[in-house]
C-alpha positions in Angstrom: -15.3 -0.2 7.5 -12.9 -3.1 7.5 -9.5 -1.5 7.1 -7.5 -4.6 7.9 -3.8 -5.1 8.3 -3.7 -6.0 4.6 -4.9 -2.5 3.5 -2.7 -0.7 6.0 0.4 -2.7 4.9 -0.4 -2.2 1.2 -0.7 1.6 1.7 2.5 1.7 3.8 4.4 -0.4 1.2 3.2 1.7 -1.7 4.2 4.9 0.1 7.6 3.4 0.8 7.9 2.5 -2.9 6.9 6.0 -3.9 9.4 7.6 -1.6 12.3 5.4 -2.9 11.1 5.0 -6.5 13.4 7.7 -7.9 16.5 5.5 -7.4 15.1 2.7 -9.6 13.3 -0.5 -8.8 12.9 -1.2 -5.1 13.2 -4.7 -3.6 10.5 -6.1 -1.4 13.3 -7.1 1.0 14.2 -3.4 1.4 10.6 -2.5 2.0 10.3 -5.4 4.4 13.3 -4.2 6.5 12.3 -0.5 6.5 8.6 -1.2 7.4 8.8 -4.3 9.5 6.4 -6.2 7.2 7.2 -9.8 6.4 8.6 -10.5 3.0 6.1 -13.3 2.2 3.2 -11.0 3.1 4.6 -8.3 0.8 4.9 -10.8 -2.0 1.2 -11.6 -1.7 0.3 -7.9 -1.6 2.5 -7.0 -4.6 1.1 -9.9 -6.6 -2.3 -8.2 -6.3 -0.9 -4.7 -6.9 0.9 -5.9 -10.0 -2.2 -7.6 -11.3 -4.1 -4.4 -11.0 -1.3 -2.5 -12.7 -0.4 -0.3 -9.8 3.2 -1.6 -9.8 5.5 -3.3 -12.3 8.4 -5.6 -11.6 11.8 -6.0 -13.0 13.6 -9.4 -12.5 17.3 -10.0 -12.1 20.2 -8.1 -10.5 19.0 -4.6 -9.5 15.5 -5.7 -10.0 12.5 -5.0 -7.8 9.3 -3.0 -8.1 8.4 0.4 -9.5 5.2 2.3 -9.6 3.3 1.6 -12.8 1.8 5.1 -12.9 2.8 8.5 -11.7 2.3 9.1 -8.0 -0.4 11.7 -8.6 -2.5 9.0 -10.4 -2.5 6.5 -7.6 -5.1 7.1 -4.9 -5.1 5.5 -1.5 -8.6 4.0 -2.2 -7.2 2.3 -5.3 -4.5 0.6 -3.2 -7.0 -0.5 -0.5 -9.6 -1.7 -2.9 -6.9 -3.6 -4.8 -6.0 -5.7 -1.8 -9.3 -5.7 0.2 -11.9 -5.6 -2.5 -14.0 -2.8 -1.0 -14.4 -0.1 1.6 -17.7 -0.6 3.4 -19.0 0.3 6.9 -22.3 -1.5 6.5 -22.6 -5.0 7.8 -24.7 -6.0 4.7 -22.1 -4.8 2.2 -24.4 -2.1 1.0 -27.2 -4.5 -0.1 -29.8 -3.2 2.4 -30.7 -6.7 3.7 -29.1 -6.2 7.1 -32.3 -6.6 9.2 -33.8 -10.0 8.2 -33.7 -9.1 4.5 -34.7 -5.5 5.1 -32.8 -2.2 5.7 -31.7 -1.9 9.3 -32.2 1.1 11.5 -28.7 2.5 10.9 -28.2 1.5 7.3 -28.3 5.0 6.0 -25.7 6.2 8.5 -23.3 3.4 7.6 -23.9 3.9 3.9 -23.1 7.6 4.2 -20.0 6.8 6.2 -18.9 4.4 3.5 -19.4 7.1 0.8 -17.5 9.7 2.9 -14.6 7.2 3.4 -14.5 6.4 -0.3 -14.5 10.1 -1.2 -11.8 10.9 1.3 -9.4 8.1 0.4 -10.1 8.7 -3.4 -9.1 12.3 -2.9 -5.6 11.5 -1.5 -2.9 10.5 -3.9 0.5 9.0 -3.2 2.0 12.3 -4.5 0.2 14.2 -1.7 1.6 11.9 1.0 5.1 11.9 -0.5 5.0 15.8 -0.4 4.3 15.9 3.3 7.3 17.0 5.4 6.3 14.8 8.3 6.2 11.7 6.1 9.6 12.5 4.7 11.1 12.9 8.2 9.9 9.5 9.1 11.3 8.0 5.8 14.7 9.6 6.5 14.6 8.2 10.1 13.7 4.8 8.8 16.5 4.9 6.1 19.0 5.9 8.8 17.9 3.2 11.2 18.1 0.4 8.7 21.0 1.8 6.7 23.5 -0.7 8.1 21.1 -3.5 7.6 20.4 -2.4 4.0 24.1 -2.3 3.2 24.5 -5.9 4.5 21.4 -6.9 2.5 22.8 -5.4 -0.7 26.1 -7.3 -0.2 24.2 -10.6 0.3 22.1 -10.0 -2.9 25.3 -9.1 -4.8 27.0 -12.3 -3.6 24.0 -14.4 -4.7 23.9 -12.8 -8.1 27.7 -13.2 -8.8 
C-alpha cells in the first residue's frame, strides 16, 4: 500500500476540519498552524477534496471550508482515494501482470491485504474519530498550543479585510 504523506495529511486536515466545523467555516491557515502542514500543500489537497464534494468553501471574511456531508457519511478511505487515487498493496495495481505479464508468487497475498485495508478504512468514518476521547485530548492540546498564534492570525485576517 502506498499511504503517502498526501493521504496522511488529507486525513489529518479533514479530521481537524471535522473537530472545528461546529464553529463555522475553518480557514486553511488555521488547519496549517494547528497541524504543521504547509498552506500551499493544504490548498492542493482541498482543491481535490472540494472537487470530490467532501468539502465546500465559503469566500470572503469569515470564510473557509466546511464538510460537505455529515461526519458519519465520510469514510477515511474516501479521503485517501480522493487525493491518492487508490489503496493498493500489489506492485501491479491489481492487474495480475506482476511477474513478466503473469501473476507473481505473492499476488494473492497482496490482493487480500488491499481488500482488508479497503474494508478497514471504509469502515471508519470521521464521526468515529471525532468521538474518540484521545483524539479530542490531542485537539484540545493543539488548540491551546496555537491559541496565541491563532489570535494573531485572526487579527491579521481582520486587518486585511477591513
